[in-house]
PQR file of N, CA, C, O and H, with PARSE charges and radii, in Angstrom:
ATOM      1  N   GLU A   1       0.863  -1.215   0.000 -0.4000 1.5000
ATOM      2  CA  GLU A   1       0.000   0.000   0.000 -0.0000 2.0000
ATOM      3  C   GLU A   1       0.885   1.246   0.000  0.5500 1.7000
ATOM      4  O   GLU A   1       1.704   1.435   0.900 -0.5500 1.4000
ATOM      5  N   VAL A   2       0.718   2.073  -0.990 -0.4000 1.5000
ATOM      6  CA  VAL A   2       1.542   3.286  -1.075 -0.0000 2.0000
ATOM      7  C   VAL A   2       0.711   4.490  -0.620  0.5500 1.7000
ATOM      8  O   VAL A   2      -0.270   4.858  -1.267 -0.5500 1.4000
ATOM      9  H   VAL A   2       0.053   1.920  -1.721  0.4000 1.0000
ATOM     10  N   ARG A   3       1.112   5.092   0.487 -0.4000 1.5000
ATOM     11  CA  ARG A   3       0.344   6.254   0.993 -0.0000 2.0000
ATOM     12  C   ARG A   3       1.208   7.504   0.921  0.5500 1.7000
ATOM     13  O   ARG A   3       2.144   7.653   1.707 -0.5500 1.4000
ATOM     14  H   ARG A   3       1.909   4.793   1.012  0.4000 1.0000
ATOM     15  N   GLY A   4       0.912   8.395   0.000 -0.4000 1.5000
ATOM     16  CA  GLY A   4       1.682   9.628  -0.108 -0.0000 2.0000
ATOM     17  C   GLY A   4       2.793   9.498  -1.144  0.5500 1.7000
ATOM     18  O   GLY A   4       3.203  10.492  -1.745 -0.5500 1.4000
ATOM     19  H   GLY A   4       0.151   8.274  -0.638  0.4000 1.0000
ATOM     20  N   GLY A   5       3.274   8.296  -1.351 -0.4000 1.5000
ATOM     21  CA  GLY A   5       4.326   8.127  -2.357 -0.0000 2.0000
ATOM     22  C   GLY A   5       5.347   7.088  -1.926  0.5500 1.7000
ATOM     23  O   GLY A   5       5.191   6.461  -0.878 -0.5500 1.4000
ATOM     24  H   GLY A   5       2.941   7.489  -0.864  0.4000 1.0000
ATOM     25  N   PRO A   6       6.380   6.902  -2.718 -0.5600 1.5000
ATOM     26  CA  PRO A   6       7.407   5.900  -2.426  0.2800 2.0000
ATOM     27  C   PRO A   6       8.194   6.247  -1.167  0.5500 1.7000
ATOM     28  O   PRO A   6       8.821   5.385  -0.551 -0.5500 1.4000
ATOM     29  N   ASN A   7       8.149   7.523  -0.797 -0.4000 1.5000
ATOM     30  CA  ASN A   7       8.876   7.944   0.408 -0.0000 2.0000
ATOM     31  C   ASN A   7       8.335   7.214   1.632  0.5500 1.7000
ATOM     32  O   ASN A   7       9.096   6.813   2.513 -0.5500 1.4000
ATOM     33  H   ASN A   7       7.640   8.224  -1.297  0.4000 1.0000
ATOM     34  N   VAL A   8       7.016   7.044   1.680 -0.4000 1.5000
ATOM     35  CA  VAL A   8       6.396   6.363   2.829 -0.0000 2.0000
ATOM     36  C   VAL A   8       6.789   4.893   2.825  0.5500 1.7000
ATOM     37  O   VAL A   8       7.111   4.329   3.871 -0.5500 1.4000
ATOM     38  H   VAL A   8       6.398   7.369   0.965  0.4000 1.0000
ATOM     39  N   ALA A   9       6.763   4.275   1.654 -0.4000 1.5000
ATOM     40  CA  ALA A   9       7.118   2.847   1.563 -0.0000 2.0000
ATOM     41  C   ALA A   9       8.569   2.656   2.005  0.5500 1.7000
ATOM     42  O   ALA A   9       8.886   1.699   2.711 -0.5500 1.4000
ATOM     43  H   ALA A   9       6.502   4.733   0.805  0.4000 1.0000
ATOM     44  N   GLU A  10       9.433   3.553   1.594 -0.4000 1.5000
ATOM     45  CA  GLU A  10      10.848   3.420   1.967 -0.0000 2.0000
ATOM     46  C   GLU A  10      10.998   3.619   3.472  0.5500 1.7000
ATOM     47  O   GLU A  10      11.787   2.932   4.120 -0.5500 1.4000
ATOM     48  H   GLU A  10       9.176   4.331   1.020  0.4000 1.0000
ATOM     49  N   SER A  11      10.243   4.554   4.017 -0.4000 1.5000
ATOM     50  CA  SER A  11      10.318   4.819   5.459 -0.0000 2.0000
ATOM     51  C   SER A  11       9.923   3.547   6.221  0.5500 1.7000
ATOM     52  O   SER A  11      10.523   3.217   7.244 -0.5500 1.4000
ATOM     53  H   SER A  11       9.602   5.112   3.490  0.4000 1.0000
ATOM     54  N   ASP A  12       8.916   2.845   5.717 -0.4000 1.5000
ATOM     55  CA  ASP A  12       8.468   1.603   6.377 -0.0000 2.0000
ATOM     56  C   ASP A  12       9.595   0.575   6.366  0.5500 1.7000
ATOM     57  O   ASP A  12       9.833  -0.108   7.362 -0.5500 1.4000
ATOM     58  H   ASP A  12       8.428   3.114   4.886  0.4000 1.0000
ATOM     59  N   ILE A  13      10.279   0.472   5.245 -0.4000 1.5000
ATOM     60  CA  ILE A  13      11.364  -0.517   5.125 -0.0000 2.0000
ATOM     61  C   ILE A  13      12.531  -0.113   6.032  0.5500 1.7000
ATOM     62  O   ILE A  13      13.123  -0.953   6.710 -0.5500 1.4000
ATOM     63  H   ILE A  13      10.086   1.027   4.436  0.4000 1.0000
ATOM     64  N   VAL A  14      12.843   1.158   6.034 -0.4000 1.5000
ATOM     65  CA  VAL A  14      13.968   1.641   6.861 -0.0000 2.0000
ATOM     66  C   VAL A  14      13.653   1.394   8.331  0.5500 1.7000
ATOM     67  O   VAL A  14      14.522   0.971   9.093 -0.5500 1.4000
ATOM     68  H   VAL A  14      12.362   1.840   5.483  0.4000 1.0000
ATOM     69  N   GLN A  15      12.405   1.660   8.731 -0.4000 1.5000
ATOM     70  CA  GLN A  15      12.028   1.446  10.140 -0.0000 2.0000
ATOM     71  C   GLN A  15      12.133  -0.032  10.477  0.5500 1.7000
ATOM     72  O   GLN A  15      12.611  -0.388  11.553 -0.5500 1.4000
ATOM     73  H   GLN A  15      11.699   2.004   8.112  0.4000 1.0000
ATOM     74  N   ALA A  16      11.696  -0.889   9.580 -0.4000 1.5000
ATOM     75  CA  ALA A  16      11.742  -2.338   9.838 -0.0000 2.0000
ATOM     76  C   ALA A  16      13.199  -2.788   9.965  0.5500 1.7000
ATOM     77  O   ALA A  16      13.512  -3.666  10.769 -0.5500 1.4000
ATOM     78  H   ALA A  16      11.307  -0.601   8.705  0.4000 1.0000
ATOM     79  N   CYS A  17      14.073  -2.196   9.185 -0.4000 1.5000
ATOM     80  CA  CYS A  17      15.488  -2.596   9.233 -0.0000 2.0000
ATOM     81  C   CYS A  17      16.174  -1.919  10.427  0.5500 1.7000
ATOM     82  O   CYS A  17      17.181  -2.410  10.938 -0.5500 1.4000
ATOM     83  H   CYS A  17      13.818  -1.483   8.532  0.4000 1.0000
ATOM     84  N   ARG A  18      15.613  -0.784  10.860 -0.4000 1.5000
ATOM     85  CA  ARG A  18      16.243  -0.021  11.955 -0.0000 2.0000
ATOM     86  C   ARG A  18      15.525  -0.334  13.262  0.5500 1.7000
ATOM     87  O   ARG A  18      15.143   0.578  13.995 -0.5500 1.4000
ATOM     88  H   ARG A  18      14.795  -0.385  10.445  0.4000 1.0000
ATOM     89  N   ARG A  19      15.341  -1.616  13.557 -0.4000 1.5000
ATOM     90  CA  ARG A  19      14.600  -1.979  14.784 -0.0000 2.0000
ATOM     91  C   ARG A  19      15.594  -2.569  15.748  0.5500 1.7000
ATOM     92  O   ARG A  19      15.223  -2.954  16.857 -0.5500 1.4000
ATOM     93  H   ARG A  19      15.651  -2.357  12.961  0.4000 1.0000
TER
END
């Protein structure tokens, strides 16, 4: 699900990797 753009999707991935 893309909300707002690819920036949000990347943020989700970065957060998942930065746990």
